[in-house]
N, C-alpha and C positions, 0 to 999 in steps of 0.2 A: 598499454596493456596489450599482450598479444593473445589472442583467443586460441584456447587448447582445443576446442570443438565447436563446430556450427552446429548448435542442436537442432535446428529447422532443417538441414540437410541431414543430418544422423536419424532424425525421427520426425518426419514431416507431418504426418496424420496425426499423431498424438500431440505434438506442439501446437499444431493450427486447432487442434480441439480445445487444449488447455487455454490458447489464447481467446477462442471463442468464449468459452466458459468464464474467463476472467472478465472479459469485457461485460458480459450479463451480469456478472456478480457486481461489478463496479457501478453499472447504472442502477442498481437497486438501492444505491445510497446516494444521497445528496452530492452533487460533483465536488464541490469545495471540501466537504468532509472526507470524501474518499482519497483525495489527494493529500490531505493532511495525514490520514492514517498512512497512507503508503509512503509518505516521505519519512514519517517517524519510524515505523518497522526498517526501512531501508539504513536509515541512520544508525539505528542500534546494531544491525547486522553488517554493517560497513560496505553496504554495495553501492559503489560509485555510479555504477550503470543506472540503478532505479532511481538514486537520488537526483542524477542529471534528468531523467526523463521525467520524473513525477515533479520536480520544481517547474520544470519548463511548462508541463501541461497544467500546473496550478496558477503560473501567472497568466496563461492563455484563457484561464476560466476566471479570472480577475482576482485572484489571491494577491495580497500585498507582500511587498518585500519585507516588511516588519514581522508579519506573521511567519513567513517563511524562515526567516533568520531566528527568530525567537523559538521556534518549535522545540528545539532540544532543551529548552529550559521553560517549557509550557506550564509548569506548575507555579513559577514565579510571575509570569508574564500575564498581565491583566487583560489581553486583547483575544482570549478565547472565551466562548460560551460555556455554560455549564455541560451542555450536550457534546461539545468537541471534547472539554476535559474527560468527560466520561468515556467517550471513544478512545482518546490517547491513553487513558490509563489502561483501559481493556487491552489495546494494542501492545502497550509495554508488557502487561502480565502475561499474556499469550505469547509474545515473540521471545521472552526471557523465562518461559516455563521451567527450563532445566535449571534454573537458578534457584527454584523454590516455587512451592505454590502460595504465590500471593494474589491468585486470582480472585479468591474469596472476597477480599476487600475491594477489589475494582468491580466486582460484581454489583455491589449495592448501589454504586453511582450508575452503572450502566443500566440496571432494571428502572432506576428512576426516570431516566431520560429516553429510553428505548422501548418500542413494544417488543413483544416476543418474536416477531417476525423480523423485525430490524436487528434485533440482537443475533439471530442467526445470519441474516445477511452481513452484518458487520464482522462476525466471526468468520465467516467464508472468504470475505474480503482480506483479513488479515492472514489466513492461510494461504490466499493465493500470493500476495505479495511475499510472504515469506518463503514460499516455494520459489517465485521468480527470483528472489535475492540468491537463493541457494544455486540455481542454475547459473545465474550471472557471475556471482563469486567462484563457484565450482569450475566453470569451464572458461571463465576469463572472457566473458560477454560484453560487448559495448555495442549499443545501438544509437545511432542518431534519431532524437525525436521524430522527426520527419519520415523515418523509415517506418515508424509505428503506425502512423496515421492511415495508410491504405488498409492495413489488417483490422484495424478499429471499424473503419467504415466497411469492409466487406463482412465483419461479424455482426453489425449492426443491421445489415440488409437482410 
C-alpha cells in the first residue's frame, strides 16, 4: 500500500488532538474490550492498518490468539462474555448504520451490561475507530505499531 497523504504532516495539530482524544476515550473502557471493539470495527471496514495495530496491541495486553481469530464469528464462538457480546453487537450496529437501523436490537443487550456512562464511552470509542478506519483506508495509511507507542505515552502524560 502506498500512502496517498501523510495525515500528520498535512494537519498536525488536529491529528495530534484526535490521537490524544482517542487515547483518553480508549482508556475509559477496559483494555481487552477496547481492543476487541477496535479490531471488530476495523474488520467490518476493511482497514488492514487498524486490524494490524489493534491485534498487535491486543496480544500485548494478553488477548489470546483464539479470541482474536474468532472475532469475526463472535456470535457462534463460546469464548466471549455477555458484556463483550453486547459491546460487539453495538459496534457492528453502529459501524453498519448505513445498512439499516438495527441498533435498537443491539441497544437492549448494551443497556443490560453497561452503565449509561459506559454506553457513551463505548459509543465514542466506536466513533473514534471508525474515524481512524476512514483516515487509514481513505489515505492509504500504514503505521507500524511501534510508531504509535510514543504518541500514546505522550497523550497519557
